[in-house]
C-alpha positions in Angstrom: 39.7 -7.1 8.8 42.7 -9.0 7.5 44.9 -11.0 9.9 48.7 -10.5 9.7 49.2 -13.5 7.4 46.6 -12.3 5.0 48.0 -8.8 5.1 51.5 -10.1 4.4 50.3 -12.1 1.5 48.5 -9.1 0.0 51.6 -6.9 0.6 53.9 -9.3 -1.2 51.7 -8.9 -4.3 52.4 -5.1 -4.4 55.0 -3.7 -6.8 58.5 -3.4 -5.3 58.3 0.4 -4.9 55.1 0.1 -2.9 56.5 -2.8 -0.8 59.6 -0.7 0.0 57.3 2.3 1.0 55.3 0.0 3.2 58.4 -1.6 4.8 59.8 1.8 5.5 56.6 2.9 7.2 56.5 -0.2 9.3 60.1 0.1 10.4 59.6 3.7 11.3 56.7 2.6 13.5 59.0 0.3 15.5 62.0 2.6 16.1 62.3 6.2 17.0 63.7 8.4 14.3 66.8 9.1 16.4 67.6 5.4 16.6 67.3 5.1 12.9 69.5 8.1 12.3 72.2 6.8 14.6 72.1 3.3 13.0 72.3 4.8 9.5 75.1 7.2 10.5 77.1 4.1 11.7 76.4 2.2 8.6 77.3 5.1 6.3 80.6 5.6 8.2 81.5 1.9 8.0 80.7 1.8 4.2 82.7 5.0 3.6 85.7 3.6 5.5 85.4 0.4 3.4 85.4 2.4 0.2 88.3 4.7 1.2 90.4 1.7 2.3 89.8 -0.1 -0.9 88.2 -3.1 0.8 84.7 -2.5 -0.5 83.3 -4.9 -3.1 81.2 -3.2 -5.7 78.4 -5.0 -7.5 76.7 -3.8 -10.8 73.1 -2.9 -10.1 71.9 -5.3 -12.8 73.7 -8.2 -11.1 72.3 -7.2 -7.7 68.7 -7.0 -8.9 69.0 -10.3 -10.8 70.1 -11.9 -7.5 66.7 -11.1 -6.0 64.7 -12.4 -9.0 62.7 -15.6 -8.3 
């Protein structure tokens, strides 16, 4: 059986879509679904307020993804 460091190393080698799916499953195992929904509702409301007020800063998706490239 893999220890957590070995598992992390292996997980980081996965394609980004698979890493996201794994991360989502791990996060869901730590928090109840209701806690996640409440947190997302608050985040969505804050972002919507920012967009409506004109204070939101938009970033092109290509620029965003390049910022994560090694």
